N, C-alpha and C positions, 0 to 999 in steps of 0.2 A: 875479160874482153878489154881491149885498149879503149880508154875513154877519150884520150886527147892525142894530138900529134906530138910525138916525143921530141924533146930538145936534143940537140946533137950530142951533148955530154951524157945523156941518159938513154940513148937509142938502143934498141934491141930488136931482134927478129921476133915479132909477135905472132907469126903464123908458122907452124912447123907441119911438115907433111906427115900424114898417117894413113896408111891404106888398110888398116885392120878393120874389116867390116864383118857382117854377120856370117856370110858363107863365101869362102874363097875370094875374099876381098871385094865382094859386090853387095850392095844393098838389096834387100829382099822385098818383093811385093807380095802381099797376101790379101785375101778378101775377108778381113775381120778376124784373123787368127790372133792368138795371144802373143804378147811380146816375149821374146826369149832374151834373158840377160846372161852375159858371160859369167864364168866363175872366177875371173881374174881377181886377184887381191886388190883391196882398196888402199894398200899401204905404199909408202914411198913413191917411186916414180910413176906408179899407176895413176896417180892423181893427174898427171900431165895429160893423159889420154884416157879418161874413164871409159871402160868398155860397158856402157849402158846402152840399152836399145829402147828407142821411143817410137810410138805409133805416130804416123803422119798422114795427112791427106791434103790435097789441093782444095782450097776453100770452096771453089765453084763445082767440085765434084771429081772424084778419082777413086781408084782402088786404095787400099791402105798400104802404106809403105813402112818399112822398119828402118830407122835411121840410127846409125852408131858411128863411132870413130871420129868425134869432133871435140875440140876443146875451146872453141871460140865461136862467136856468132857468125863470123865470115865463113868458117869451116862448116857450120851447120847449114848455111844457105848453099854452100857448094855440094854437100851431101844430098840435100833435098833435090837440087838440080840433077845430080847424077841418078838419083833414084827414079825420077820421072822423065829422064832424058830431055830436059829443057835447059836452056842457058841459065846459069846462076843469076844473071842480070835481069831475068824475067820476074824474079820474086821481089815484090815490094816490101812486104813485112809478114810477120807471123803472129797469130793469136793462139792462146792456149785454151783448149776445151770449148771453143766456140768458132764455128765457120763464118759467123757474121762479122761485119766490120765493126767490132766492138772495142773501143780504145781502152776500156777497163781490163780487157783480156790480153793486152799486148805482151808479147814475149820480150822481157827485159834482160836483166842480168842473172836471172835465176829460172830454172825449170824444175818443178816438182817431179819426183821420180815416177809418179803415176800420171803426169800431165800428158795430154794429147795435143799434138802440134798441128795447126792448120796454116798452110802457106797460101798467101794471097798473091795472085799473079797479075802482072800488068794487063790493063784493059784499054779503054778508049782514051786517046790523047785529046787535049782541048786547049785552046788559048783564050784567055779573058783579059780585057783591059780594066784596070782598076784606078779610079780617081781617089787619091789619098786626101780625102776631105778633112781628116782629123789626124792628130799625131799617132793615136793608137789604132791599129788595124783590127784588133779583136781576135787575133789568131794565137793559138798555142801550137807550137811546132815541136815535133819529136823526130827521131830517126830510127832506122832499123839496125844501127850498129855496123852496117856493111855498105854505107855510101849513099843511102837514099833518105832524104828528109821528107816528111809528109805532115799533113795537117791533123792534129790530134783533137783540137777543140775549136769551135767558132763561137765567140761570145754573142749572145742574143742582142739584136739591135745595133751591132757594131758595123763598121765600114764593110767588112768582108761578109757579114750576114746579109747585107743588102745587095750583094753581087750574085746574080743568078749563076748556077752551074758550079759554084765552088762548094765542095763537099768534104766532110770529115773523111779521112783516109786517102785523099788525093796526094799523090807524090808531086812535090815542087821540082820539076825538071830544069826549068830555065827561068831567069828573071831578066827581063829586057834583053833576051838573046844570050845572056851569060849562063853557062851550064852550072847547075847547083849539085850535080852528081859528084859524089866523093866528099862533100862538105858535111860537117856535123850540123845539127839543127840550130845550135846557137850561132853558128856562122851565118846561116840563112836568115835567122831572126835579126842579126845585126845589120845585114845588107838591106832588109826590108825597113828597118828602123831608120836607116840613113837616107831612104828615099824622101826628098823634100815634100813637106806638107803642101797640098795644093796642086801637085804634079800628077801626071798619069803614068802608070807603068803597066807592063804586060807580063803575065804569068803563063808559062806553058805547064800544064798539069797533066798527070796521067792517073786515071782512077783505076781502082782494082776491079777485076772481073767479078761480077755479082754471082752469087750462088746459083747453080743450075738446078739443084734439087735439094729437098729437105731431108732426104733419107740418111745423110751422113751424120755422124755424131760420135762423141767419145765413147770408148768401150765402157762396159759396166764397171761401176766403182766397187762392186762387191768382190772383185778378184783379189785373191790373196797376193800380197807383194812377194816378189822373188826372194829366194833364200839368200841370206847374207846381206840384205839391205834394210834390216831393222824394221821399224814400225811403219815405214812409208812417210814419215814426217820430214825426211831429209830432202834437200834440193841440190841440184847441180848448179853451182854458182860460177859464172864466168868472172875471172879475176882481172885486175888491171894489168898484170904482168903477162897476160896471154894464156895463162893456164886456167883450168877449171878444177874445182874442188867440191866434194860432197860435204855439205854442212847441214846442221839442223835448221829448220825453218825459223825465221825471226819470231820472237815472242811479241805479244801485243804492244808492250812498252817500246821495244825497239822499232817496230813498224810505225808506231805513232811518232817517234822521234824522227825517223826518215821522212815521213809524210810532212811533218812540220818544217823540216829543212827544205823539202821540195816546194812547199808553199812560199817560203822566203825566196827561193831561187826564182819562182815565177813572178813575184812582186818586184824583185831586184833586176831581173834580166829578161823577163817576158818569156821564159822557157820553162818547160816541165821535164825533168830528167831524173828518173828514179835511180839510175846507175851513178850519176854525179852526186845525188843526195846520199847514196849509200857510201860512196868514197869519202865524203865529208864526215859522215858518221864514224867510219872506221878510223879516220885521222884523229877524231876527238874523243872516242869512247874510253881510251886509256889515259887521257891527259887529266891532270889534277887542277889546272887553272887555265884561264883564257890566254895568258902569255905563251904557255907551251903549245896550246892549240894554234895560235897565230903563227908561231915559229914553224910548226909542222906544215901548215898551209903554204908558207913562204918557201919551204924546202921541197914542195911537191909541184906537180904540173898545174895545180890550181892557181899558182902565182900569176899565170898568164891572164887570168880573169880580172886582176886588179881590184879585188874586193877591198872596200874601204874598212877602216877600223871599226866604224859603227856597225857595218854589216857582219863583220867577224864576231862582234859581241852578240848580235842577234842570233847568229848560228850557234854560238856557244850556249846561249840561253836555251835554245831548243834542245840541245844535247843534254844539258844539266837537268832540265825539267823532266825529260824522259827517263833519265837515270834515277831521279828522285822517286818518280812514280813506280819504277821497277823495284826500288829498294823498299818502298812502302808495301808493295804486294808480297814481297818475300819476308 
């Protein structure tokens, strides 16, 4: 999935059409049936459009849909919209294996092959006025990868925590009348940071529809994985070039390294972005020294973030620590 707005010299078409769905080009609705995966090969160009089928439900309640034929987050949202005959723009975000607004279950750059997708739809809009009494608002913002930034975490005792009606999961639609739709979460975070301390600003928020019943849930985990898909430890990972590939799940050391990078991003930029952290990890994992890593960052879209030399060293430290721990285990 594309992580940043591409520079002119590096632009490419990051969404390609694909109408290969489960049955005659249409997604299939079922009431709890098992997913059927296609027998298409996983070699070569098939990685561009993996013919995998995922179970999906609307988080507030719906029949179970079978979603296939996507290779990016934007295409996933499009397929879910087609499946339930709703506009793609109605979907705020997706969670994996939980219909609740649980930010630890957010769909990010990877989907496990046995994961169950819950789509959270737009609910009640609301406007709130906020007095920025402190420099830090206490928000962690993320986005759905398809144009909507929303609140992932609210720090206890912070400015935002003291404002009634602002909740985790709320989509930030407008800031002082300016549309935030289509912006990445770090752009929204930057605009909020630029609001002068001591001034008042207005947020238009949209909360997700709450669950209508508790009977929905992921299918049994005891089901045998489909033939040709290994042990079930693989994931479908959205790549920065717009394609998706099936990869082994990250081991504990790699996951710890990505988490450490994410923590550094949050302290440096006030954002939490697992895909961005994974991209940084990918740039550094094969490098032998911090200079080569810094050069790789400068030659990528990460250059636009203006990371300082000291911050690059901190990122490199997180990568090398995780690599060392992995080597010790092996």
